[in-house]
BAVEX-417260 format. One line per 5 residues: their letters; for each residue x, y, z of C-alpha. Coordinates in pm, 1 decimal, decimal comma. Each point is the difference from the previous one (the first is absolute). Example, Ala and Ser with C-alpha at 12.3 -4.5 7.8 and 13.67 -1.06 7.14 Angstrom:
as> 1230,0:-450,0:780,0; 137,0:344,0:-66,0;
This chain:
matpr> -2637,4:-17217,3:-4304,3; 174,9:315,0:109,3; 336,1:-28,5:142,5; 71,3:154,2:358,4; 222,3:264,5:-188,3;
smgai> -274,6:105,6:-231,4; -258,6:8,0:281,1; 236,0:220,1:197,2; 22,3:222,6:-316,3; -373,2:48,9:18,6;
apdtk> -18,5:103,3:363,4; 320,4:-13,8:195,9; -23,9:45,9:375,3; 237,2:79,0:269,3; 52,2:-342,3:140,6;
gqnff> 375,3:-62,5:110,8; 78,7:380,3:31,1; 91,0:178,6:323,2; -189,3:327,6:58,7; 257,3:158,0:208,4;
tndra> 322,6:-96,6:-191,2; -181,8:80,2:-335,7; -102,6:337,5:119,4; 282,6:251,6:-5,4; -207,6:291,4:128,4;
iqdlt> -106,9:-159,1:313,3; 358,1:-106,3:59,2; 121,4:353,8:-53,2; -263,9:137,4:231,0; 96,6:-266,9:273,1;
rlyld> 363,1:119,6:-23,6; -93,7:369,1:13,7; -236,0:-8,0:301,3; 177,2:-263,0:202,8; 342,7:35,9:159,4;
dalcg> 263,7:-261,0:-102,2; -36,7:-216,4:301,1; -395,6:-25,7:-9,7; 16,2:-37,5:-384,6; 245,5:-305,2:61,0;
avwpq> -225,8:-149,9:229,3; -332,3:12,6:-190,0; 147,5:-60,4:-333,0; 22,6:-382,8:21,1; -355,4:-43,7:129,4;
levlg> -137,5:245,9:-278,4; 181,8:-231,9:-259,8; -180,2:-294,5:165,4; -339,9:155,3:-1,8; 55,3:150,5:-345,4;
hrvan> 24,8:-345,1:-138,7; -276,3:-164,9:196,8; -242,7:268,2:-96,1; 50,1:-94,5:-377,0; -19,7:-360,8:56,8;
dlddh> -147,6:-211,6:289,8; -183,7:292,1:162,7; -162,8:95,8:-329,5; -111,2:-353,3:-61,0; -159,8:4,5:334,6;
amlan> -150,9:336,9:-48,9; -172,5:-117,6:-327,8; -152,8:-306,4:194,9; -97,8:204,2:302,2; -193,6:255,0:-206,3;
rhapv> -160,8:-276,2:-209,2; -122,3:-169,4:319,6; -160,5:248,7:199,9; -66,9:-35,4:383,0; -316,4:-186,2:112,5;
lhprd> -185,6:91,5:323,8; -126,2:-300,3:195,9; -259,1:119,0:244,5; 22,6:-319,9:235,0; 256,1:-260,4:66,5;
kygrd> -55,6:-376,7:-101,1; -178,3:-68,8:344,6; -254,2:279,9:-73,3; 145,3:238,1:251,3; -10,4:376,7:-76,1;
rqwie> 379,6:19,1:-39,7; 38,0:197,8:-308,6; 316,7:-52,6:-207,9; 132,8:110,2:-335,9; 152,9:-261,5:-243,2;
yhasy> 308,5:128,0:-191,6; 176,7:-168,9:-283,9; 331,2:-159,2:72,1; 178,9:262,5:-220,6; -133,3:278,0:225,9;
raleq> 140,3:-168,1:295,7; 331,9:-39,9:-201,6; -0,4:386,9:-54,7; -62,7:54,3:360,8; 280,1:-203,8:97,7;
aafgd> 234,3:199,9:-236,6; -137,6:340,5:97,3; -39,0:-46,9:383,8; 233,8:-294,4:63,9; 298,6:5,3:-245,3;
fglhs> 44,3:351,5:-21,4; -199,3:167,9:281,5; -119,1:272,8:-220,3; -259,1:123,5:277,8; 267,6:35,8:273,6;
mshrp> 293,6:146,3:-182,5; -74,4:360,2:146,5; -44,9:-128,0:354,7; 288,3:-253,8:64,2; 308,5:-147,6:-150,2;
tlanw> -94,7:-237,9:-271,3; 312,6:-52,7:-197,0; 278,5:-230,0:135,8; 279,3:247,5:-84,5; -179,1:316,4:116,2;
dqplp> -83,4:55,8:380,5; -246,6:285,4:-34,3; -344,5:52,1:-158,2; 19,2:106,1:-362,4; -78,3:360,0:-99,8;
vfakh> -334,1:55,8:-170,4; 171,7:29,9:-359,7; 186,1:-320,7:56,5; -311,8:-193,2:117,2; -184,5:122,4:-299,2;
lftfl> 233,9:-141,0:-244,8; -93,9:-329,7:114,6; -385,6:126,4:-17,4; 76,6:110,8:-343,1; 150,0:-323,3:-134,2;
fnqae> -253,8:-233,0:194,5; -303,4:174,1:-156,2; 132,6:-60,2:-351,5; -105,7:-353,3:54,2; -303,2:46,9:219,8;
fglgc> -198,5:307,8:85,0; -283,4:-143,7:212,5; 214,7:-116,4:290,0; 154,7:342,9:5,7; -310,0:108,1:208,1;
pinvt> 64,7:-256,2:279,7; 366,7:85,9:13,3; -58,3:371,0:7,0; -276,5:-4,4:263,5; 192,0:-230,4:220,5;
dstah> 297,5:231,5:-31,1; -228,9:315,8:62,5; -181,8:-159,3:282,6; 327,5:-62,3:186,2; 99,0:361,8:-90,2;
virlf> -317,6:137,6:172,6; 21,5:-234,5:295,2; 370,3:112,6:39,2; -99,7:373,4:-9,0; -338,2:0,0:202,2;
gseal> -41,7:-329,6:171,2; 45,6:-38,2:383,4; 309,9:-199,4:113,9; -239,7:-297,7:84,8; -141,0:1,4:-354,4;
kqkll> 342,9:18,6:-156,8; 127,8:-280,2:199,3; -325,1:-200,7:-83,9; -8,0:82,4:-376,5; 329,0:88,5:-145,8;
prlls> 195,1:-332,4:45,4; -279,1:-162,3:-193,0; -42,1:259,6:-268,8; 366,7:7,7:-64,8; 63,1:-380,1:-10,9;
tdlde> 133,0:-175,5:-296,1; -110,6:-336,7:133,2; -351,5:-33,2:-181,4; -122,7:-221,7:287,6; 67,7:278,6:233,0;
lwqga> -78,7:302,3:-235,1; -302,7:221,3:48,3; -79,8:170,5:-312,0; -161,2:353,0:16,6; -291,3:167,1:-176,1;
qfite> -157,1:345,6:-33,3; -383,0:14,0:6,4; -151,1:339,7:-47,3; -260,5:5,9:-280,6; -370,8:-31,9:75,1;
qaggs> -293,3:23,2:-238,7; -67,8:340,6:115,5; 345,1:118,4:15,4; 292,7:-69,0:-231,5; 216,6:308,3:-41,5;
dvgqv> -225,0:185,4:232,0; 131,5:-163,0:320,4; -208,8:230,9:224,7; -313,5:-200,7:-107,3; 142,2:-318,6:184,6;
ttrav> -282,1:-166,7:199,2; 184,6:-265,7:165,1; -55,5:16,2:376,3; 262,0:-70,3:281,5; -157,3:-82,8:337,6;
leqge> 193,0:-22,3:326,6; -153,7:-293,8:184,4; 156,9:-123,6:317,8; 347,1:159,3:-75,8; -6,6:-154,5:-346,7;
wrlyg> -38,1:170,2:-334,9; -258,6:-160,2:-229,6; -77,1:87,9:-350,6; -337,8:-15,4:-179,2; -69,5:66,8:-361,5;
dkwfc> 89,4:-88,7:-361,9; 311,2:75,9:-216,5; -63,7:-0,7:-370,2; 344,5:-65,0:-157,9; 248,5:-209,2:206,8;
snada> 312,8:-107,9:-182,0; 189,4:-279,5:162,9; -337,7:-99,8:138,4; 130,0:-263,6:238,8; 297,1:203,6:138,3;
diami> 95,1:-89,2:354,6; 3,5:375,2:91,5; -217,2:262,5:-156,1; 26,3:381,8:66,1; -352,8:141,8:16,4;
larpd> -140,6:339,5:43,1; -304,2:18,0:220,7; -218,1:265,5:189,0; -9,7:-63,9:376,0; -359,5:49,4:132,2;
gaaeg> -37,9:365,4:105,1; 288,4:140,3:-240,2; -28,5:277,6:-223,4; -135,9:-33,5:-344,6; 238,3:30,4:-309,3;
trgla> 354,4:-107,7:-3,7; 73,3:156,0:349,6; -199,1:-264,6:171,7; 183,4:-298,8:-147,2; 237,6:-219,7:201,0;
lfamp> 242,2:-243,6:-143,2; -15,0:-386,2:117,2; 202,2:-309,6:-71,8; -247,4:-275,2:-39,6; 155,2:-384,6:33,0;
rklen> -165,8:-268,5:-195,4; 37,6:-240,2:273,5; -41,9:62,7:380,3; 287,2:-80,4:244,6; -156,4:-337,7:82,4;
gdpnr> -1,3:-88,0:-370,5; -365,8:40,9:-51,6; -109,6:187,6:-318,1; -83,1:368,7:58,2; -360,1:118,1:-61,1;
irivr> 68,7:80,4:-364,0; -187,8:-142,3:-298,6; 129,7:23,6:-368,2; -320,2:49,8:-176,3; 139,3:-67,7:-337,8;
lkdkf> 309,7:45,6:-213,6; 12,2:245,9:-273,9; -0,2:-128,5:-369,0; 272,7:267,6:-103,7; 124,5:111,0:-340,8;
gtrsm> 357,4:-39,7:105,7; 226,4:-101,9:298,7; -187,2:-319,7:-16,0; 254,3:-197,9:198,5; -76,9:182,2:314,9;
asgel> -325,3:-19,1:212,7; -208,7:313,6:24,5; -325,7:-18,9:168,8; -281,6:167,0:216,7; 19,5:-41,5:362,9;
rmdga> -256,6:10,8:286,1; 106,9:64,8:357,8; -245,3:-80,7:273,8; 169,9:77,5:310,2; 344,1:-75,0:-125,8;
saylv> 276,2:51,0:262,9; 265,4:261,1:-79,1; 290,0:197,0:128,2; -6,3:370,2:16,4; 297,7:159,2:-165,7;
geene> 125,6:343,0:117,6; -231,1:271,5:98,6; -368,5:-55,3:-43,0; -60,2:326,9:-183,6; 316,4:-34,4:-219,4;
glkqm> -119,4:-291,1:-221,1; -5,4:159,2:-339,6; 335,0:175,7:48,9; 158,9:-333,3:105,1; -154,6:-199,8:-286,3;
lemin> 123,3:263,7:-243,1; 357,0:-96,9:109,9; -98,1:-347,8:-142,3; -161,1:137,0:-311,5; 290,0:216,7:-85,9;
wsrls> 229,0:-307,2:34,1; -247,7:-192,5:-206,9; -14,3:274,0:-270,3; 380,6:-10,9:-47,3; -17,5:-377,4:-35,2;
ngvks> -277,6:36,3:-248,3; 224,5:221,5:-212,1; 283,4:-240,3:16,2; -222,0:-295,6:-98,6; -159,8:195,0:-290,2;
salmr> 366,1:93,1:-120,9; 80,5:-381,3:30,1; -305,0:-82,1:-218,2; 146,3:233,9:-264,0; 336,7:-130,6:34,1;
ralhd> -129,6:-355,3:-53,6; -202,8:105,7:-298,6; 311,2:160,6:-139,5; 221,7:-314,5:55,8; -256,0:-188,4:-212,4;
aitvm> -33,4:262,8:-268,0; 376,7:30,5:-38,4; 17,5:-386,1:-24,6; -269,0:-14,8:-272,7; 158,4:283,9:-182,3;
khrvv> 349,0:-142,8:-14,2; -104,2:-351,6:-107,1; -326,2:36,7:-197,6; 80,4:8,8:-370,9; -242,1:142,8:-253,7;
fgktl> 53,4:96,8:-356,5; 370,8:-104,3:46,0; 71,5:221,5:288,6; -6,6:-5,4:376,9; -283,8:234,3:135,5;
iempl> 273,1:202,3:164,3; 140,5:112,0:-320,3; -336,0:153,1:-113,9; -48,6:378,7:53,6; -347,2:-24,8:156,1;
arrql> 79,2:-286,2:218,3; 308,1:176,9:115,8; -203,7:315,5:77,7; -273,5:-217,8:187,2; 282,8:-151,9:211,8;
lklrl> 151,7:328,8:94,7; -340,9:120,3:114,5; -33,0:-303,3:237,3; 344,3:25,2:119,9; -31,3:390,5:80,9;
aseqs> -300,4:-52,3:220,3; 181,0:-276,4:186,2; 299,9:187,1:45,3; -192,6:296,5:143,5; -175,4:-225,7:249,2;
msmwa> 339,1:-146,5:130,2; 134,5:343,7:58,5; -293,5:118,3:191,6; -46,8:-294,3:240,8; 367,5:4,0:58,8;
fvanq> -21,7:372,1:93,0; -295,7:-47,9:238,6; 174,6:-306,2:145,9; 309,3:193,2:80,3; -202,5:278,6:156,2;
ldlie> -172,3:-240,7:233,4; 345,1:-133,7:96,6; 92,3:369,5:100,6; -319,2:6,8:214,7; 93,0:-329,1:166,9;
rggig> 352,1:121,6:72,1; -137,5:330,4:155,4; 244,4:309,4:43,6; 58,1:271,7:-257,8; -213,1:-22,1:-297,8;
snaar> -260,9:-242,4:138,3; -276,6:273,5:43,1; 48,2:102,3:-352,2; 1,4:-358,1:-120,2; -326,9:-59,4:183,8;
sivrl> -166,6:281,9:-208,9; 163,8:-138,2:-327,0; -136,8:-353,9:80,6; -350,5:147,5:81,1; -18,3:135,8:-344,1;
atpil> 228,8:-216,1:-210,7; -171,6:-326,6:99,3; -352,6:90,9:-131,8; 177,1:151,2:-310,0; 166,3:-342,5:-71,1;
kmrct> -308,2:-196,4:77,9; -209,3:203,8:-221,8; 195,1:7,8:-308,6; 200,8:-324,1:18,6; -304,0:-223,4:41,1;
rdarq> -152,9:159,3:-296,9; 297,5:-41,8:-217,9; 14,2:-359,6:97,9; -346,2:-59,8:-166,0; 125,2:156,4:-310,9;
vcgda> 352,7:-174,0:-9,2; -158,3:-350,2:78,2; -261,3:37,4:-265,8; 246,9:113,5:-275,1; 248,9:-266,0:93,5;
mevrg> -305,7:-244,3:-67,8; -6,8:148,2:-346,4; 371,7:-56,5:-59,1; -52,7:-375,4:41,5; -312,0:12,8:-233,0;
gcgyv> -271,4:-264,5:19,7; 203,8:-223,7:227,4; 6,7:291,0:242,7; -387,7:-27,7:13,0; 32,7:-366,5:109,5;
edfvn> -2,6:-106,5:359,0; 308,2:-227,6:-71,3; 223,8:306,1:8,1; 31,1:262,8:289,4; -130,4:291,5:-168,4;
prlvr> -377,9:-40,1:85,3; 90,8:-22,7:357,8; 219,3:302,3:-3,3; -277,3:198,9:-149,9; -261,9:-113,4:241,3;
dahlg> 237,5:49,4:291,7; 104,4:348,1:-114,4; -347,9:129,4:42,7; -4,3:-60,6:374,8; 269,5:259,9:66,2;
siweg> -211,0:290,3:-98,9; -282,2:-115,8:214,4; 183,7:-142,4:307,6; 75,5:250,6:283,0; -203,7:268,4:-184,3;
tsnii> -102,7:57,9:-346,1; 176,2:256,6:-223,5; -261,0:271,5:82,5; 48,6:-45,7:367,0; 363,5:-24,4:-15,5;
sidav> 38,1:320,5:-205,2; -247,1:180,7:258,1; 243,9:-119,2:276,0; 294,3:120,4:-180,7; -106,8:354,1:-99,6;
rraih> -269,4:100,3:244,7; 149,1:-159,1:313,7; 376,4:-53,5:-59,9; 52,8:321,6:-207,9; -246,5:238,4:141,5;
qnscl> -75,1:-114,3:365,8; 331,3:-158,0:88,0; 225,8:228,9:-211,9; 212,3:-294,5:-138,2; 79,5:142,8:-343,2;
rplia> 289,1:225,3:111,9; 208,8:-268,0:150,2; -51,7:-228,3:-301,7; 102,7:282,2:-232,4; 308,4:73,8:214,5;
alqer> 108,1:-355,2:-2,9; -33,6:-6,2:-386,7; 189,5:335,7:-39,3; 276,4:-148,0:211,0; 42,6:-292,2:-228,0;
ledve> -11,2:244,2:-320,2; 311,5:163,1:131,9; 184,7:-340,2:-41,2; -133,5:-26,1:-349,8; 92,2:367,2:-79,4;
svaps> 356,6:-67,0:66,1; 18,9:-276,1:-252,1; -286,5:75,4:-258,2; -91,8:367,1:45,7; -240,0:16,5:-317,7;
iasel> -238,6:-268,1:126,8; 20,4:112,6:356,2; -101,0:351,9:-109,2; -303,4:-144,0:-186,0; -117,8:-213,9:293,6;
rewlg> 49,4:286,7:246,4; -222,0:209,8:-230,5; -275,1:-258,0:-22,1; 26,7:-74,9:379,2; -78,8:366,7:57,9;
rteda> -278,5:-8,7:-237,5; -151,7:-310,6:165,3; 41,1:139,2:347,7; -180,7:319,8:-95,1; -275,1:-197,4:-169,6;
aiava> -53,8:-250,3:294,2; -5,2:311,9:260,7; -262,7:194,7:-204,2; -226,1:-317,2:-43,2; 39,1:-87,0:364,7;
erdee> -77,3:357,6:125,0; -305,9:22,4:-238,2; -104,4:-361,6:96,9; -52,3:-77,4:-371,3; -85,0:-359,5:57,2;
aqfrn> -45,0:-70,4:-373,2; 373,5:73,2:-34,1; 121,0:-208,3:289,0; 89,8:-314,8:-213,7; 183,3:221,0:-261,4;
ittal> 203,1:159,2:265,1; 78,5:-336,6:158,1; 105,9:-143,0:-330,2; 219,6:296,8:-88,9; 171,4:-6,6:333,2;
yhics> 71,3:-378,1:-73,0; 144,1:67,5:-323,3; 230,4:290,1:89,8; 121,0:-183,3:328,4; 87,3:-316,6:-186,1;
ailma> 171,8:193,3:-289,1; 213,3:175,7:262,1; 69,3:-323,3:199,7; 120,1:-189,6:-311,0; 223,4:283,9:-96,3;
wegvg> 143,0:21,5:360,8; 40,3:-389,5:-11,8; 165,2:13,1:-334,0; 270,1:242,7:139,6; 46,7:-216,9:307,2;
iasrs> 42,0:-340,6:-182,7; 223,7:171,4:-250,7; 229,9:108,8:276,9; 17,7:-364,9:116,9; 3,1:-209,4:-315,9;
gdasr> 42,0:246,0:-293,4; -344,8:-53,9:-127,7; -227,6:301,3:-44,5; -273,6:-168,3:-189,8; -272,9:73,9:264,3;
llwar> 49,3:377,1:-104,4; -140,9:-118,0:-335,1; -321,0:-134,0:170,9; -21,8:347,3:167,5; 7,7:167,3:-332,4;
laldh> -282,3:-220,1:-143,6; -211,6:52,6:312,4; 52,2:385,7:-46,2; -96,8:-22,4:-371,7; -291,3:-237,0:10,4;
kvvtn> -149,6:36,3:356,0; 73,7:354,3:117,6; -13,6:216,9:-312,3; -350,6:14,6:-148,4; 10,8:-147,1:-344,0;
dplnp> -234,9:33,6:-293,9; -23,3:-341,4:-184,8; 45,5:170,9:-331,0; 316,0:187,6:148,1; 164,8:-284,1:194,4;
apers> 308,5:14,6:218,5; 329,7:-34,2:-161,2; 77,0:-366,3:-126,8; 355,4:1,9:156,5; 71,6:-314,1:-195,1;
elcdc> 354,5:-35,6:118,0; -95,1:36,2:365,1; -277,5:-263,5:-46,1; 243,7:-230,8:-172,6; 229,4:15,0:299,8;
lmkee> -279,2:-87,4:227,5; -119,6:-277,4:-219,7; 345,9:-155,2:-7,9; 34,7:50,1:373,5; 349,8:161,0:-69,9;
sveis> 220,0:144,8:270,6; 0,2:382,5:-70,3; 286,3:228,5:116,2; -104,3:319,7:145,2; 136,7:213,4:-298,7;
rardl> -204,0:-202,1:-253,9; -309,1:25,4:223,6; 51,0:378,8:17,3; -2,7:1,6:-378,6; -305,5:-217,2:-34,8;
it> -221,9:178,3:247,9; 70,5:338,0:-125,5;
């Protein structure tokens, strides 16, 4: 019989680890992007969450995904009181997310005992990033509850704010109302203008009629819904936004029926279903003819969250791959000593590092918008373009990284006892949820670049960061500046000619040059604080392997000494970094 030690050598896992304290990169970014006071406030909670996601929350996620929700059409007395049965582990995950940490309310009210303000977007998403390394499915209810509160806060009447916000932001699960976002219909997924759900004003109360085809967090307490008031214009201009409660004020169920739950490929822990509304009561949110514009605020909020969660999947896959490579012994060596395995690990790590820099950048631009004042208008344009860029490329990279990490574990990675199959399944949702890759690239190029003129502010922000890099590492700064100019020219040309077939290529190119510049800038900033410029090395690899076009028979330089430093996770002084990236 195999001993525990030999079994661990076959397929070691991450049990007992801490995904925050073990991750030097996310610690460095935390120190870089947060001031000392806020950093000190969030750090202890990040350490607590980092341990839990690798241990008890990971155990709960495994069980919650194994035991999918079950729809009960009636209660035990035969009454039409629908309810969804969840496994106890899903409830434990809810308690951790909504109760213990208050992930949904961090942007709206103080949640930390030692910090008396709401957290900035980047700080909040540090917690999102960690939590979703354990459980991706619950990330949807967390995010849509957060974004529902955001939309109500922006557009709701004072009466609606008083009615909904205290419940949406509660960390007491008995008081909490979870949110949802129901848009998709059978006739209209990405084509929102095809929405057929009717809104009828009956005796001063709005009532909704129609079907919604894909409703995640299907039994949410408050759902944000697009519907067309009777007599309104066709297309997106005639849509209004409504907040639909699951229960009426007297406690009776609203006139909503869950037709069935979806049997999904991934995110199996969380209930997604089809809903029918037959005169369901709802509250109008904001102006009647501004529904889509208001919903887009929620969608953009969700797209950033989607990027963060896909980045989290990559990071979790990476933690497991590193653990296997350091402890799996084959032919007398650990995997991490073998050239092909080392190369594979660097590829996984590079995509992960790029994603972290991109979502950190977008989150910080959102914080500029929230604060207002100088720079907020430029930040609004940057977010309008950078968010779809992040969403489109990061979600696709997550599919690749999670699949390749499964291969690192070998045959055991294909077995449901380990996390890898769940990561692969969940990763595929990111590139569908909130718009497929095609839809997102159209949004980025045709709308954000061509119609909304958002490219120039993004380029200016990147050029400003290159000035900081140039003072320390002029050689790579010059290369990055040249490729930034070439990418900008190509994006403008494709947008002006409306070459839709090239939209995905342009969106991808923008992602890679943006992330390379951001990692170089972060490397310089981190080095000025801690003396470690190793993030500059990741910028070099991104430039070599993601930006510059490579022929497989004429590959990019190996840079073996640079790669050795990254594999050993050494601290690299700025002078040595300059030599390695030249």
